[in-house]
Structure formats: C-alpha cells, structure tokens
TORRODREN-304183 format. One record per residue (C-alpha): x, y, z; residue in one letter; residue number from 1. Coordinates in pm, whole numbers, plus 50000, padded with zeros to 5 digits. Example, Ala and Ser with C-alpha at 12.3 -4.5 7.8 and 13.67 -1.06 7.14 Angstrom:
BEGIN
PT_x_y_z_aa_i
PT_51230_49550_50780_A_1
PT_51367_49894_50714_S_2
END
This chain:
BEGIN
PT_x_y_z_aa_i
PT_59422_69969_07057_M_1
PT_59259_69778_07318_S_2
PT_59496_69509_07544_E_3
PT_59432_69161_07438_E_4
PT_59219_68956_07685_L_5
PT_59255_68564_07763_G_6
PT_58977_68441_07519_A_7
PT_58811_68271_07842_H_8
PT_58965_68424_08179_I_9
PT_58913_68770_08031_R_10
PT_59208_68907_08195_C_11
PT_59515_69104_08013_G_12
PT_59882_69176_08099_R_13
PT_59732_69476_08300_R_14
PT_59546_69270_08543_D_15
PT_59832_69006_08605_A_16
PT_60020_68933_08923_A_17
PT_60340_68736_08950_P_18
PT_60144_68490_09149_Y_19
PT_59790_68317_09129_A_20
PT_59610_68100_09374_I_21
PT_59385_67862_09167_L_22
PT_59041_67755_09347_P_23
PT_58844_67543_09142_G_24
PT_58491_67662_09255_D_25
PT_58426_68067_09185_P_26
PT_58259_68089_09498_G_27
PT_58567_68040_09677_R_28
PT_58710_68356_09535_I_29
PT_58550_68541_09811_D_30
PT_58729_68331_10048_H_31
PT_59039_68412_09949_I_32
PT_58951_68789_09920_A_33
PT_58865_68798_10299_R_34
PT_59240_68760_10351_H_35
PT_59366_69020_10080_L_36
PT_59386_69382_10073_N_37
PT_59327_69628_09777_D_38
PT_59124_69355_09601_V_39
PT_58980_69456_09270_R_40
PT_58738_69235_09069_E_41
PT_58871_69171_08710_I_42
PT_58652_68913_08539_A_43
PT_58366_68644_08543_Y_44
PT_58315_68453_08252_N_45
PT_58187_68109_08219_R_46
PT_58393_67896_08526_E_47
PT_58665_68164_08553_F_48
PT_58611_68459_08790_R_49
PT_58929_68665_08884_S_50
PT_59024_68916_09144_I_51
PT_59367_69074_09241_R_52
PT_59493_69229_09556_G_53
PT_59807_69212_09781_T_54
PT_59906_68973_10098_Y_55
PT_60165_69132_10301_Q_56
PT_60286_69333_10028_G_57
PT_60304_69074_09755_I_58
PT_60088_69126_09433_E_59
PT_59822_68814_09407_V_60
PT_59549_68692_09151_M_61
PT_59291_68466_09258_A_62
PT_59126_68275_08951_V_63
PT_58873_68000_08976_S_64
PT_58924_67707_08738_T_65
PT_58611_67541_08746_G_66
PT_58605_67160_08788_I_67
PT_58845_66890_08582_G_68
PT_59179_66941_08416_G_69
PT_59046_67049_08081_A_70
PT_58925_67404_08224_S_71
PT_59231_67429_08474_T_72
PT_59492_67401_08186_V_73
PT_59266_67666_07966_I_74
PT_59337_67911_08326_A_75
PT_59686_67793_08341_V_76
PT_59762_67885_07956_E_77
PT_59620_68188_07980_E_78
PT_59731_68334_08286_L_79
PT_60078_68227_08166_H_80
PT_60048_68454_07841_K_81
PT_59967_68745_08041_I_82
PT_60287_68690_08254_G_83
PT_60185_68477_08583_V_84
PT_60499_68309_08703_K_85
PT_60382_68074_08986_A_86
PT_60046_67899_09030_M_87
PT_59906_67707_09351_I_88
PT_59594_67481_09330_R_89
PT_59369_67530_09667_V_90
PT_59132_67267_09604_G_91
PT_58939_66974_09764_S_92
PT_59012_66607_09743_C_93
PT_58902_66241_09884_G_94
PT_59116_66061_10123_A_95
PT_59244_65746_09968_L_96
PT_59413_65654_10318_Q_97
PT_59196_65552_10606_S_98
PT_59385_65779_10886_D_99
PT_59329_66096_10678_I_100
PT_59072_66318_10844_R_101
PT_58845_66567_10739_L_102
PT_59008_66928_10694_G_103
PT_59352_66736_10685_E_104
PT_59566_66912_10394_L_105
PT_59744_66699_10168_I_106
PT_60081_66857_09985_L_107
PT_60090_66693_09660_V_108
PT_60445_66589_09589_S_109
PT_60337_66424_09262_G_110
PT_60016_66314_09059_A_111
PT_59901_65993_08926_V_112
PT_59815_66128_08552_R_113
PT_59489_65951_08531_D_114
PT_59333_66236_08372_D_115
PT_59267_66306_07979_G_116
PT_59389_66693_07948_A_117
PT_59769_66620_08071_S_118
PT_59776_66328_07818_K_119
PT_59689_66553_07543_T_120
PT_60015_66745_07612_Y_121
PT_60261_66470_07662_V_122
PT_60315_66069_07684_E_123
PT_60221_65945_07979_G_124
PT_60562_65884_08123_I_125
PT_60628_66227_08182_Y_126
PT_60619_66338_08540_P_127
PT_60345_66546_08734_A_128
PT_60524_66672_08998_I_129
PT_60534_67057_09160_P_130
PT_60795_67314_09196_D_131
PT_61046_67196_09450_T_132
PT_61058_67539_09591_G_133
PT_60693_67615_09627_L_134
PT_60615_67290_09789_L_135
PT_60899_67345_10043_F_136
PT_60751_67681_10109_C_137
PT_60415_67537_10148_A_138
PT_60537_67284_10374_R_139
PT_60698_67555_10588_E_140
PT_60399_67737_10625_A_141
PT_60190_67437_10725_A_142
PT_60416_67361_10989_K_143
PT_60459_67724_11122_E_144
PT_60081_67740_11140_R_145
PT_60035_67425_11310_G_146
PT_59786_67265_11077_Y_147
PT_59771_66909_11035_R_148
PT_59906_66792_10687_H_149
PT_60071_66519_10489_R_150
PT_60304_66529_10173_I_151
PT_60250_66283_09926_G_152
PT_60100_66162_09599_P_153
PT_59748_66246_09480_A_154
PT_59562_66081_09174_R_155
PT_59388_66300_08937_S_156
PT_59102_66193_08744_H_157
PT_58832_66270_08518_D_158
PT_58504_66141_08667_S_159
PT_58348_66098_09028_F_160
PT_58052_65841_08881_Y_161
PT_58240_65521_08695_T_162
PT_58098_65188_08763_D_163
PT_58449_65091_08921_R_164
PT_58520_65400_09159_E_165
PT_58545_65173_09474_N_166
PT_58768_64924_09287_E_167
PT_58989_65206_09184_I_168
PT_58995_65397_09533_D_169
PT_59153_65033_09693_H_170
PT_59390_65026_09374_Y_171
PT_59591_65336_09442_W_172
PT_59510_65353_09796_S_173
PT_59715_65019_09838_G_174
PT_59974_65212_09651_R_175
PT_60022_65450_09878_G_176
PT_59867_65752_09717_V_177
PT_59676_65982_09966_L_178
PT_59399_66162_09792_G_179
PT_59228_66216_09452_S_180
PT_59110_66540_09289_D_181
PT_59025_66602_08919_M_182
PT_59298_66895_08844_E_183
PT_59629_66876_08986_T_184
PT_59782_66655_08720_A_185
PT_59707_66873_08464_A_186
PT_59822_67185_08641_L_187
PT_60211_67005_08707_F_188
PT_60243_66902_08363_V_189
PT_60125_67213_08169_V_190
PT_60272_67437_08409_G_191
PT_60623_67227_08363_A_192
PT_60573_67236_07988_L_193
PT_60513_67605_08022_R_194
PT_60804_67734_08254_G_195
PT_60517_67781_08536_V_196
PT_60626_67729_08914_M_197
PT_60313_67515_09041_T_198
PT_60196_67347_09358_A_199
PT_59891_67190_09500_S_200
PT_59734_67165_09846_I_201
PT_59416_66998_09886_L_202
PT_59198_66972_10159_N_203
PT_58995_66665_10277_T_204
PT_58632_66636_10236_V_205
PT_58581_66312_10206_V_206
PT_58727_66012_10395_T_207
PT_58838_65701_10276_Y_208
PT_58560_65492_10191_E_209
PT_58308_65782_10324_G_210
PT_58028_65888_10123_D_211
PT_58128_66089_09827_L_212
PT_57798_66300_09818_E_213
PT_57765_66344_10185_E_214
PT_58097_66487_10218_G_215
PT_58064_66704_09949_I_216
PT_57736_66849_10049_N_217
PT_57891_66892_10403_E_218
PT_58180_67064_10240_Y_219
PT_57977_67297_09988_V_220
PT_57744_67375_10307_G_221
PT_58049_67495_10490_G_222
PT_58009_67286_10796_E_223
PT_58276_67141_11006_Q_224
PT_58628_67034_10986_E_225
PT_58615_67066_10587_A_226
PT_58522_67425_10589_A_227
PT_58795_67459_10848_L_228
PT_59050_67289_10602_G_229
PT_58954_67551_10285_E_230
PT_59032_67852_10516_E_231
PT_59357_67668_10612_R_232
PT_59465_67547_10254_E_233
PT_59427_67936_10154_I_234
PT_59643_68058_10443_L_235
PT_59891_67794_10365_V_236
PT_59909_67885_09973_A_237
PT_59935_68280_10048_L_238
PT_60182_68234_10326_D_239
PT_60389_68002_10078_A_240
PT_60400_68260_09815_L_241
PT_60508_68519_10049_K_242
PT_60809_68272_10130_K_243
PT_60876_68199_09792_F_244
PT_60890_68575_09699_D_245
PT_61146_68605_09943_K_246
PT_61339_68326_09859_G_247
PT_61306_68125_10157_V_248
PT_61360_67780_09991_F_249
END
C-alpha cells in the first residue's frame, strides 16, 4: 500500500525532517538549497514546493507556503501530520517604524492577528506568539553573525491594496509594531494549537512610508539590501535550528 501524502504539499512521512523552513515564494527554495547538503527535491504542487537536505548534520525541510495565512496553515497542518516538530518562517515584510532599514531582520515576538486564517481556528483574544526557545536561538544566531535585527511585534493582514492602507499603517506604527506581513499570525496560532514549535524571521523589503510596488519589485529583482536580507534570514533560521537541535536555549 502506498504512503499517504499530504493533499496539497504532496509530502509523506518518509519525506519528513524534524525541522522545516517556510518561505512564501517557491523560488526562494533554490536560495535555501544553496546552504544545504544532500538536497533532494520532494514535490511541487500549486504554491507548495519542497526539498529536504542537511545543514551541519541536522535534517531540514524547506517548504514554500505561497502568499497569505490560508495557504500557510495548509502547509503547517500537513507538515505536522507527517511529523515535522519545528517550523521557522523566512519571509518579507514592510517596515512600520521609520528607523528600520532595507534588509534589516525582524525576529517576531508576537503578531497582531489582523488576518482571517487564524481567526477561523480560535477567538481573537488567543495570542499569536512564537516558541520561546526558537526565538532565543534565532536571536543568538543573528547576534553571532553580526546581522542588524530587531525583536518585536509584527502585524499580519490579508491585503496590500485596501483603501485604508496608509491609515492602518500609521495606526499600528504608533503602537510600536515593527513590520507587517501576511503569514506570521496564522503560523504562530495554528502551530501552538497543534503543538508545533514556530518562529518567524522577516526581511524588510519596504521602508516605512516607502513605495510598496517599488520595494517589492526591487526585492524580486534580487537587488541591493533586500536581497542581502533574504540571505541573512535564511542563515539565521538554519543556525537557529542547529542551536535548537543542540538544546542551546
């Protein structure tokens, strides 16, 4: 009898590693693969592209989640079912504070649940927070590599293009939120409900009050500081998983 595969990620228990890195963009899988040994392609279905390899002796998967919380929780649920124990998001964000630079990393300590996916699971008063150990390991990894980073809250949302984007950004900026993405809150909430350890490392690709489309286009083109930030967040995530595997937290 053939092994049952996840309906969307198309991975089974034989493909699973204890740890997974979760980029949004399937194209970012190639960037992660450059840092792994013994890389094996697993599947590519819809937005979900997956590989498995090793990093300094630990087994790691990389699985893209696509854009938004809804597709992210599909990946989280199906990876959990095949045995993945810890997951770190490596994604992009827009800054909500004026002193955060392009390429600067945000290690998310908690997320404003302004998305729909997390709210389909549990009431809005339930917190969206990472695993403390994984967050600590990410912080230590960023410090050791000397990468510019912040630790603090982010806001997760469902659209870049509402009619109130500037108003919303100013509101959350004034309340100390560092950046905004579309996936972290869903990852934290569903991970916690399923007993999966999670963390989120975000690369700043748009400065506060910067042009959204210009920033994203520059990032996609692999230019300047945002591209360096992507490389750095991948390395921090891998180092964090190595530390976590050793119990350094």
